[in-house]
Wavefront OBJ file of the C-alpha trace (Angstrom):
o trace
v 9.194 9.145 -61.607
v 7.580 12.557 -61.552
v 7.850 12.721 -65.299
v 6.134 9.385 -65.777
v 3.376 10.155 -63.263
v 2.773 13.516 -64.801
v 1.724 12.166 -68.179
v -1.795 11.815 -66.864
v -1.889 15.281 -65.307
v -0.029 17.370 -67.855
v -3.173 17.926 -69.865
v -4.820 19.704 -66.972
v -1.781 21.702 -66.020
v -1.195 20.182 -62.600
v 2.233 18.710 -63.265
v 5.293 20.886 -62.725
v 7.544 21.488 -65.639
v 11.275 20.716 -65.717
v 12.174 24.029 -64.150
v 9.695 23.635 -61.298
v 10.638 20.047 -60.446
v 13.422 20.877 -57.899
v 11.029 23.121 -56.026
v 8.370 20.413 -56.127
v 10.841 17.870 -54.786
v 11.783 20.219 -51.978
v 8.145 20.865 -51.190
v 7.403 17.129 -51.130
v 10.361 16.572 -48.841
v 9.149 19.348 -46.568
v 5.645 17.880 -46.424
v 7.030 14.414 -45.639
v 9.141 15.753 -42.794
v 6.171 17.670 -41.433
v 4.069 14.501 -41.485
v 6.767 12.590 -39.614
v 7.010 15.441 -37.148
v 3.239 15.446 -36.616
v 3.341 11.721 -35.889
v 6.169 12.225 -33.395
v 4.311 15.070 -31.685
v 1.133 13.013 -31.463
v 3.096 10.209 -29.839
v 4.619 12.698 -27.448
v 1.272 14.158 -26.379
v -0.476 10.812 -26.262
v -0.552 8.909 -22.948
v 2.944 7.431 -22.563
v 3.208 3.706 -21.983
v 3.125 3.352 -18.221
v 4.248 0.568 -15.994
v 1.360 -1.421 -14.578
v 0.306 -0.746 -11.018
v 1.379 -4.252 -10.076
v 4.935 -3.657 -11.347
v 4.998 -0.268 -9.653
v 4.090 -1.940 -6.352
v 6.934 -4.411 -6.783
v 9.382 -1.557 -7.390
v 7.933 0.408 -4.476
v 8.364 -2.590 -2.166
v 12.034 -2.795 -3.064
v 12.431 0.920 -2.323
v 10.662 0.545 1.022
v 13.421 -1.783 2.239
v 16.064 0.920 1.828
v 16.908 3.672 4.279
v 14.738 6.797 4.177
v 16.486 9.778 2.598
v 16.089 12.390 5.334
v 18.020 14.900 3.197
v 15.116 15.057 0.767
v 13.316 18.246 1.780
v 10.190 17.297 -0.169
v 9.330 14.381 2.129
v 6.643 14.714 4.777
v 6.522 12.819 8.080
v 3.963 11.575 10.563
v 4.187 9.956 14.014
v 1.671 7.523 15.527
v 1.850 6.236 19.107
v -0.052 3.004 19.791
v -0.871 2.899 23.495
v -1.847 -0.734 24.017
v -2.721 -2.805 27.052
v 0.707 -4.390 27.593
v 2.883 -1.604 26.211
v 3.153 1.371 23.884
v 4.878 1.659 20.522
v 5.782 4.600 18.333
v 5.808 4.381 14.522
v 7.299 6.981 12.197
v 5.939 7.262 8.657
v 6.871 9.393 5.660
v 5.454 10.203 2.242
v 6.451 12.228 -0.830
v 4.318 15.107 -2.132
v 0.950 14.097 -3.522
v 0.991 13.283 -7.246
v -1.808 15.753 -8.004
v -4.461 13.197 -8.882
v -7.409 13.794 -6.532
v -8.389 10.126 -6.869
v -5.078 8.861 -5.440
v -4.138 8.570 -1.775
v -0.900 9.629 -0.156
v 1.924 7.138 -0.684
v 2.664 6.610 3.018
v 5.467 4.261 4.035
v 7.116 3.327 7.297
v 10.374 5.154 7.886
v 13.623 3.167 7.953
v 16.855 4.221 9.642
v 20.336 4.200 8.146
v 20.559 0.449 8.741
v 17.287 -0.012 6.798
v 15.442 -1.110 9.926
v 11.883 0.107 10.583
v 11.776 3.121 12.888
v 9.727 1.732 15.785
v 10.245 1.637 19.546
v 8.285 -0.118 22.290
v 8.088 0.384 26.035
v 6.338 -1.584 28.782
v 3.935 -1.629 30.596
v 0.863 0.037 29.096
v -0.112 3.659 29.617
v -2.957 2.573 31.904
v -0.386 2.319 34.736
v -0.562 6.134 34.947
v -4.275 6.034 35.794
v -3.579 6.761 39.463
v -1.199 9.609 38.566
v -2.274 11.178 35.234
v 0.512 13.756 35.475
v 2.917 10.918 34.694
v 1.405 10.316 31.250
v 3.770 12.679 29.456
v 6.912 11.384 31.232
v 5.702 7.878 30.393
v 5.643 8.653 26.643
v 8.739 10.868 26.687
v 11.165 8.096 25.576
v 8.988 7.274 22.570
v 8.551 10.906 21.551
v 12.273 11.604 21.887
v 12.958 8.570 19.740
v 10.620 9.883 17.044
v 12.025 13.420 17.292
v 15.543 12.076 16.774
v 14.558 10.398 13.480
v 12.354 13.097 11.980
v 14.485 15.963 10.574
v 14.351 18.947 12.938
v 13.266 21.299 10.142
v 10.163 19.126 9.658
v 8.992 18.900 13.298
v 6.503 21.754 13.172
v 4.701 20.303 10.151
v 4.810 16.658 11.307
v 1.474 15.500 12.767
v 1.584 13.441 15.969
v -1.259 11.066 16.864
v -1.518 9.340 20.238
v -4.124 6.593 19.958
v -5.009 4.390 22.918
v -6.644 0.964 22.599
v -7.794 -1.879 24.868
v -5.829 -0.959 27.990
v -7.298 2.528 28.184
v -10.782 1.356 27.227
v -10.919 -0.617 30.481
v -10.427 2.547 32.577
v -13.280 4.797 33.720
v -13.928 7.712 31.424
v -12.737 10.299 33.952
v -9.359 8.581 34.200
v -9.116 8.392 30.425
v -9.857 12.113 30.184
v -7.271 12.974 32.859
v -4.508 11.102 31.025
v -5.386 12.634 27.655
v -5.580 16.147 29.155
v -2.080 15.778 30.549
v -0.771 14.756 27.137
v -2.528 17.600 25.317
v -1.262 20.131 27.827
v 2.373 19.035 28.262
v 3.511 17.320 25.049
v 3.540 20.605 23.034
v 5.742 22.152 25.729
v 8.523 19.637 25.049
v 8.084 18.738 21.371
v 7.397 20.785 18.242
v 5.219 18.231 16.526
v 1.870 19.245 15.064
v -0.275 18.101 17.979
v -3.688 19.175 19.201
v -6.523 17.877 21.345
v -8.069 15.938 18.477
v -4.795 14.069 17.974
v -5.024 12.229 21.310
v -7.925 9.833 21.803
v -9.076 6.443 22.987
v -10.243 4.567 19.916
v -12.900 1.878 19.943
v -12.457 -1.701 18.834
v -14.463 -0.801 15.748
v -12.049 1.997 14.841
v -9.072 -0.261 15.412
v -10.585 -2.862 13.088
v -11.263 -0.262 10.400
v -7.685 1.032 10.616
v -6.336 -2.528 10.307
v -8.546 -3.089 7.259
v -7.334 0.162 5.674
v -3.674 -0.696 6.301
v -3.884 -4.184 4.763
v -5.729 -3.039 1.659
v -3.404 -0.080 1.191
v -0.315 -2.308 1.234
v -2.001 -4.729 -1.174
v -2.724 -1.850 -3.555
v -6.500 -2.294 -3.431
v -7.067 1.468 -3.325
v -5.285 1.968 -6.685
v -8.365 1.876 -8.863
v -6.546 2.514 -12.142
v -5.038 -0.973 -12.177
v -7.390 -3.188 -14.174
v -5.476 -6.412 -13.574
v -7.275 -7.256 -10.335
v -10.852 -8.359 -9.751
v -13.540 -5.698 -9.471
v -16.786 -5.367 -7.559
v -19.887 -3.218 -7.971
v -20.492 -0.846 -5.064
v -23.895 0.620 -4.246
v -23.695 4.328 -3.375
v -26.338 5.667 -1.028
v -30.045 5.343 -1.586
v -30.163 6.984 -5.023
v -29.579 3.712 -6.869
v -26.161 4.812 -8.113
v -23.350 2.290 -8.349
v -19.608 2.266 -8.866
v -17.328 -0.431 -10.289
v -13.872 -0.490 -8.727
v -11.146 -2.845 -7.554
v -12.189 -5.482 -5.041
v -10.828 -5.089 -1.521
v -9.874 -7.903 0.843
v -11.432 -8.823 4.155
v -9.363 -9.695 7.217
v -9.727 -12.395 9.845
v -7.590 -12.023 12.957
v -7.648 -14.503 15.828
v -5.506 -13.616 18.804
v -5.228 -15.293 22.159
v -8.335 -13.715 23.685
v -10.435 -12.277 20.858
v -11.468 -12.795 17.266
v -11.994 -10.000 14.767
v -13.396 -9.812 11.256
v -13.554 -6.841 8.893
v -14.651 -6.709 5.267
v -16.227 -4.346 2.786
v -19.964 -4.569 2.229
v -20.689 -3.531 -1.381
v -24.430 -3.503 -0.700
v -25.941 -3.217 2.761
v -28.688 -5.607 1.716
v -32.102 -5.994 3.231
v -32.498 -5.658 7.003
v -35.001 -8.224 8.196
v -35.751 -6.770 11.639
v -35.323 -3.623 13.760
v -32.826 -5.536 15.898
v -30.675 -6.216 12.846
v -30.948 -2.592 11.786
v -29.721 -1.452 15.187
v -26.877 -3.991 15.100
v -25.916 -2.899 11.603
v -25.549 0.715 12.757
v -23.035 -0.294 15.411
v -21.122 -2.785 13.244
v -20.968 -0.980 9.895
v -18.577 1.909 9.319
v -18.912 4.106 6.241
v -16.136 6.577 5.457
v -14.429 8.403 2.596
v -10.673 7.940 2.266
v -10.419 10.478 -0.551
v -9.248 14.027 -0.068
v -12.390 15.449 -1.668
v -15.735 14.585 -0.115
v -17.398 15.198 -3.484
v -15.570 12.248 -5.049
v -17.182 8.874 -4.386
v -14.316 6.698 -5.614
v -12.997 6.092 -2.101
v -16.219 5.699 -0.140
v -16.144 2.394 1.755
v -18.709 0.578 3.847
v -16.952 -1.892 6.154
v -18.389 -4.429 8.563
v -16.253 -4.780 11.700
v -16.926 -7.027 14.670
v -14.813 -8.204 17.582
v -15.722 -11.347 19.531
v -14.198 -11.411 23.010
v -13.524 -14.898 24.333
v -13.188 -16.444 20.872
v -9.397 -16.240 20.627
v -7.392 -19.464 20.542
v -6.180 -19.493 24.160
v -9.411 -18.203 25.671
v -11.421 -20.731 23.667
v -9.280 -23.503 25.136
v -10.044 -22.231 28.651
v -13.752 -22.134 27.871
v -13.533 -25.649 26.470
v -11.783 -26.964 29.588
v -14.406 -25.368 31.839
v -17.145 -26.837 29.690
v -15.612 -30.339 29.787
v -14.984 -30.138 33.532
v -18.562 -29.092 34.291
v -20.026 -31.661 31.933
v -17.854 -34.461 33.349
v -18.669 -33.668 36.969
v -22.371 -33.510 36.119
v -22.133 -36.822 34.271
v -20.326 -38.433 37.200
v -22.973 -37.177 39.602
v -25.840 -38.533 37.556
v -24.241 -41.887 36.787
v -22.147 -42.347 39.952
v -18.895 -42.544 37.970
v -15.349 -41.349 38.675
v -14.260 -40.267 35.163
v -11.452 -37.727 35.249
v -11.105 -37.705 39.012
v -7.816 -39.627 39.034
v -4.924 -40.284 36.627
v -5.995 -43.922 36.381
v -9.446 -42.971 35.068
v -8.796 -39.840 33.010
v -11.195 -38.054 30.749
v -10.328 -38.989 27.162
v -9.910 -35.700 25.392
v -10.220 -35.927 21.582
v -8.612 -32.471 21.284
v -5.215 -33.587 22.619
v -2.629 -35.788 20.841
v -2.786 -39.487 21.607
v -1.284 -40.359 24.986
v -0.669 -36.800 26.161
v -1.701 -36.301 29.804
v -2.962 -32.977 31.105
v -4.654 -31.604 34.232
v -7.361 -28.947 34.494
v -7.932 -27.142 37.801
v -10.900 -24.807 38.228
v -12.303 -23.545 41.528
v -10.903 -26.337 43.625
v -11.981 -29.009 41.126
v -9.439 -31.082 39.250
v -9.952 -32.967 36.014
v -7.369 -35.421 34.688
v -7.193 -35.713 30.917
v -5.514 -38.015 28.422
v -5.338 -37.297 24.726
v -7.390 -39.418 22.363
v -6.484 -37.658 19.114
v -9.852 -37.543 17.385
v -9.971 -34.381 15.316
v -13.536 -34.803 14.041
v -14.819 -35.614 17.541
v -12.980 -32.551 18.836
v -14.589 -30.308 16.207
v -18.002 -31.637 17.176
v -17.385 -30.908 20.870
v -16.386 -27.339 20.037
v -19.509 -26.467 18.104
v -21.569 -25.424 21.188
v -18.854 -22.948 22.138
v -19.656 -20.860 19.053
v -22.783 -19.683 20.827
v -20.863 -18.273 23.803
v -21.173 -19.493 27.370
v -23.808 -18.500 29.914
v -24.388 -15.207 28.160
v -20.958 -13.922 29.213
v -19.599 -13.972 25.669
v -21.020 -12.815 22.368
v -22.482 -15.471 20.142
v -20.659 -16.108 16.906
v -23.714 -17.856 15.497
v -26.529 -15.468 16.377
v -24.724 -12.144 15.929
v -25.645 -10.026 12.923
v -23.132 -10.440 10.106
v -23.315 -8.431 6.912
v -23.744 -10.638 3.828
v -20.592 -11.878 2.100
v -20.517 -12.626 -1.615
v -18.325 -15.724 -1.485
v -18.272 -15.890 -5.287
v -16.567 -12.488 -5.519
v -14.558 -11.856 -2.361
v -11.128 -12.405 -0.881
v -9.902 -12.746 2.708
v -6.617 -12.778 4.583
v -6.282 -14.670 7.856
v -3.737 -13.464 10.408
v -2.325 -14.511 13.798
v -3.850 -17.849 14.854
v -5.161 -18.513 11.353
v -1.566 -18.444 10.143
v -0.043 -20.239 13.138
v -2.580 -23.085 12.880
v -1.857 -23.664 9.226
v 1.885 -22.992 9.088
v 3.793 -23.661 12.329
v 3.111 -27.397 12.400
v 1.111 -28.336 9.326
v 3.234 -26.164 6.984
v 0.166 -25.169 4.959
v 0.408 -21.395 5.298
v -0.688 -19.360 2.307
v -3.597 -20.391 0.121
v -6.135 -22.168 2.293
v -7.854 -25.379 1.195
v -10.368 -26.884 3.615
v -9.948 -30.533 2.450
v -6.144 -30.310 2.580
v -6.203 -28.617 5.971
v -8.670 -31.158 7.396
v -6.633 -34.116 6.192
v -3.376 -32.716 7.617
v -5.027 -31.819 10.950
v -6.516 -35.300 11.305
v -3.165 -36.901 10.560
v -1.418 -34.756 13.172
v -4.025 -35.403 15.887
v -3.876 -39.148 15.359
v -0.148 -39.326 16.155
v 1.121 -40.307 19.568
v 2.651 -37.583 21.686
v 6.031 -39.318 21.696
v 6.115 -39.310 17.898
v 5.284 -35.622 17.759
v 8.031 -34.778 20.238
v 10.484 -36.810 18.180
v 9.492 -34.947 15.028
v 9.781 -31.643 16.876
v 13.311 -32.406 18.031
v 14.181 -33.513 14.519
v 13.321 -30.037 13.194
v 10.350 -31.092 11.061
v 8.218 -28.163 12.197
v 8.551 -24.420 11.842
v 11.192 -22.628 13.892
v 8.340 -20.721 15.582
v 6.705 -23.930 16.835
v 7.255 -24.980 20.450
v 5.884 -27.716 22.691
v 2.947 -25.525 23.679
v 2.014 -25.315 20.001
v 2.332 -29.096 19.627
v 0.176 -29.670 22.689
v -2.747 -27.511 21.554
v -2.389 -27.691 17.770
v -5.109 -30.321 17.490
v -7.547 -28.193 19.498
v -6.719 -24.903 17.792
v -6.935 -26.362 14.293
v -10.393 -27.734 15.093
v -11.431 -24.415 16.655
v -10.209 -22.447 13.639
v -12.132 -24.779 11.342
v -15.346 -24.370 13.349
v -15.018 -20.585 13.539
v -14.415 -20.297 9.808
v -16.958 -22.726 8.421
v -19.640 -22.918 11.121
v -19.348 -19.490 12.710
v -18.731 -17.309 9.631
v -20.299 -19.820 7.191
v -17.380 -19.901 4.750
v -18.033 -22.613 2.132
v -15.778 -25.663 2.265
v -14.721 -25.010 -1.323
v -13.996 -21.302 -0.767
v -10.845 -20.621 -2.860
v -9.919 -17.074 -1.845
v -8.644 -17.284 1.727
v -4.943 -16.775 2.333
v -3.334 -17.155 5.752
v -0.365 -14.883 6.333
v 1.842 -13.327 8.954
v 3.418 -10.726 6.681
v 2.131 -8.838 3.659
v 4.831 -8.432 1.034
v 7.439 -9.484 3.612
v 6.508 -6.904 6.203
v 4.223 -6.707 9.194
v 1.325 -4.335 8.671
v 0.133 -2.474 11.758
v -3.227 -0.803 12.206
v -1.322 2.434 12.805
v -0.654 2.639 9.040
v -4.384 2.677 8.399
v -4.816 5.240 11.159
v -2.416 7.759 9.652
v -3.873 7.168 6.180
v -7.293 8.050 7.533
v -6.104 10.959 9.678
v -4.127 12.601 6.861
v -6.621 11.968 4.059
v -7.272 15.704 3.556
v -3.603 16.722 3.311
v -3.466 16.201 -0.498
v -5.810 19.171 -0.862
v -2.923 21.420 0.132
v -0.685 19.963 -2.563
v -3.492 20.120 -5.116
v -4.038 23.837 -4.444
v -0.318 24.558 -4.763
v -0.172 22.559 -7.975
v -3.144 24.402 -9.472
v -1.505 27.769 -8.677
v 1.764 26.648 -10.216
v -0.003 25.399 -13.330
v -1.860 28.701 -13.715
v 1.401 30.658 -13.498
v 3.224 28.516 -16.029
v 0.419 27.621 -18.435
v 1.667 30.139 -21.055
v 5.074 28.473 -21.006
v 3.563 25.152 -21.934
v 2.110 26.728 -25.075
v 5.489 28.089 -26.187
v 7.441 26.238 -28.832
v 10.614 26.597 -26.842
v 9.259 24.295 -24.117
v 8.464 21.537 -26.554
v 11.617 20.027 -28.016
v 9.714 18.418 -30.872
v 8.332 21.734 -32.043
v 11.718 23.344 -31.491
v 13.378 20.845 -33.825
v 10.512 21.320 -36.280
v 11.336 25.003 -36.470
v 14.983 24.197 -37.105
v 14.027 21.791 -39.903
v 11.770 24.345 -41.539
v 14.544 26.926 -41.448
v 17.079 24.462 -42.885
v 14.676 23.434 -45.650
v 14.014 27.087 -46.443
v 17.750 27.736 -46.694
v 18.247 24.692 -48.925
v 15.404 25.738 -51.199
v 16.759 29.265 -51.308
v 20.223 27.992 -52.255
v 18.708 25.796 -54.951
v 16.829 28.837 -56.227
v 20.028 30.876 -56.327
v 21.749 28.039 -58.164
v 19.039 27.936 -60.804
v 19.232 31.719 -61.198
v 22.990 31.513 -61.510
v 22.735 28.799 -64.182
v 20.130 30.836 -66.059
v 22.433 33.842 -66.022
v 25.280 31.677 -67.314
v 23.120 30.378 -70.138
v 22.034 33.943 -71.024
v 25.662 35.038 -71.030
v 26.591 32.173 -73.333
v 23.730 33.052 -75.689
v 24.868 36.656 -75.693
v 28.399 35.643 -76.614
v 27.162 33.407 -79.381
v 25.015 36.267 -80.721
v 27.966 38.562 -80.671
v 30.063 36.006 -82.470
v 27.453 35.382 -85.162
v 25.989 38.824 -85.617
v 28.199 41.541 -84.291
v 31.502 40.169 -85.454
v 30.405 39.511 -89.066
v 29.013 43.024 -89.325
v 32.322 44.364 -88.184
v 34.102 42.371 -90.798
v 31.819 43.765 -93.483
v 32.931 47.390 -92.756
v 36.585 46.700 -93.363
v 37.762 47.969 -96.811
l 1 2 3 4 5 6 7 8 9 10 11 12 13 14 15 16 17 18 19 20 21 22 23 24 25 26 27 28 29 30 31 32 33 34 35 36 37 38 39 40 41 42 43 44 45 46 47 48 49 50 51 52 53 54 55 56 57 58 59 60 61 62 63 64 65 66 67 68 69 70 71 72 73 74 75 76 77 78 79 80 81 82 83 84 85 86 87 88 89 90 91 92 93 94 95 96 97 98 99 100 101 102 103 104 105 106 107 108 109 110 111 112 113 114 115 116 117 118 119 120 121 122 123 124 125 126 127 128 129 130 131 132 133 134 135 136 137 138 139 140 141 142 143 144 145 146 147 148 149 150 151 152 153 154 155 156 157 158 159 160 161 162 163 164 165 166 167 168 169 170 171 172 173 174 175 176 177 178 179 180 181 182 183 184 185 186 187 188 189 190 191 192 193 194 195 196 197 198 199 200 201 202 203 204 205 206 207 208 209 210 211 212 213 214 215 216 217 218 219 220 221 222 223 224 225 226 227 228 229 230 231 232 233 234 235 236 237 238 239 240 241 242 243 244 245 246 247 248 249 250 251 252 253 254 255 256 257 258 259 260 261 262 263 264 265 266 267 268 269 270 271 272 273 274 275 276 277 278 279 280 281 282 283 284 285 286 287 288 289 290 291 292 293 294 295 296 297 298 299 300 301 302 303 304 305 306 307 308 309 310 311 312 313 314 315 316 317 318 319 320 321 322 323 324 325 326 327 328 329 330 331 332 333 334 335 336 337 338 339 340 341 342 343 344 345 346 347 348 349 350 351 352 353 354 355 356 357 358 359 360 361 362 363 364 365 366 367 368 369 370 371 372 373 374 375 376 377 378 379 380 381 382 383 384 385 386 387 388 389 390 391 392 393 394 395 396 397 398 399 400 401 402 403 404 405 406 407 408 409 410 411 412 413 414 415 416 417 418 419 420 421 422 423 424 425 426 427 428 429 430 431 432 433 434 435 436 437 438 439 440 441 442 443 444 445 446 447 448 449 450 451 452 453 454 455 456 457 458 459 460 461 462 463 464 465 466 467 468 469 470 471 472 473 474 475 476 477 478 479 480 481 482 483 484 485 486 487 488 489 490 491 492 493 494 495 496 497 498 499 500 501 502 503 504 505 506 507 508 509 510 511 512 513 514 515 516 517 518 519 520 521 522 523 524 525 526 527 528 529 530 531 532 533 534 535 536 537 538 539 540 541 542 543 544 545 546 547 548 549 550 551 552 553 554 555 556 557 558 559 560 561 562 563 564 565 566 567 568 569 570 571 572 573 574 575 576 577 578 579 580 581 582 583 584 585 586 587 588 589 590 591 592 593 594 595 596 597 598 599 600 601
């Protein structure tokens, strides 16, 4: 082939002759191998194909269900004590070393014991019982701290941060009692335990802080702080007043309705226009702006979150307010019209918020109101609408309170607690929320007679978590949830991005996870400094051929090719010498020998 191709080039002297062809073939082979090697090296140095963030989260979730390897000396630990109103709980978390990317957060997970159960312990009652004797605060928490100390490896105690965060129960105490309890903890806990604990690690947090921590925890578990994953929806965030913006992954808002209160928290990409000084003042108290990143110079993890808590708007408290409202309205109506409605079982007040035929009694301040269920869901929802404005100024108004704007075309919410119970326990509609489907199912339930509902309950048609109390007030609570969502918070009826849930990825997410994420946000700086020092010390090694196996094999190939070419060269020299020797012999035979014959007489 070389001979044929060289016909065109022989005239200009670029084609090797017959003697140079083996060397040319070797050189071509060498160049081909070098090209293949260059391609392999480029693939090696190029960004390797990485598993998507979504798949990584699935794998991480599976790992989270296994026991924590306490023998791994590289793991770090953290302890958070939640001092609530009815009791206190301790949570133990752990995380591996930071990956070195300043844009990533710590990968914090809840610790699991050898039986793969979450490391958590609860005691009752709440820490507020020590208000009269603050010196009992440390003995009160001692069982929780001993529990945590037993699970965290002893060699890690001195570098394990401990946070004692008190919520609603402590907020009800006078400030001097709060300070006395916290002082006792700061003074005596370090005497008994080696955890990393200081005065700033013990505090009474506000409802706003608690809501922010809950928002952080939910979004962290959902992976909404992993901005490199491009599979999820994005949102444009306005940064400060300089007109700068940032496009990153969209976070989720949370709706949480308990028995006594209602809470909402969501990110506000743009603060929007403030129409009045009153709104500006309200926005200052309801908006929280913070940086979750380890470097304050990086804006990738700056979040502006609206958080508001509405006392008296929980499911159970709303029912009490409703009963008081109905009782007062009925007595006033009877007085004006000289009627006896609700004053006896024979003439009960027909309550549209109770199942058909169910009888109930309301007693308030010596007044008694007899009720009988009428099962009218739409009428019930209409009666509940005035309650959104509070009652007699004693409760915040859900209608008139400042709420940061929500972009319903590009947002997502999760509903917890009563939002999940209302949709799942009886109606079995938990998960993706659809207002028309929910309304139809709620109306069908409310229209059934109480006897039919009890029969269905005993037949196991409802969730295992449902009880007769849930059956009794399901009609009311479903109507209340609907009013809060669509009239109070103005969610459109066709809003497609609300999901009701009790667990996130099969686990309960506590606000304490968000708390430790926020409290330890600067810890990656330590790992980043250590990594930069290590990289500076070993940078020359990375340039060496020995530490790159591709280049190492390239050297071996070059040496082998050189040896082969050298052997081929020796072979050609040997053949040339043989040919010269043969020519010499022939010359001797033809020339020397005849001359010798001529000298013989």
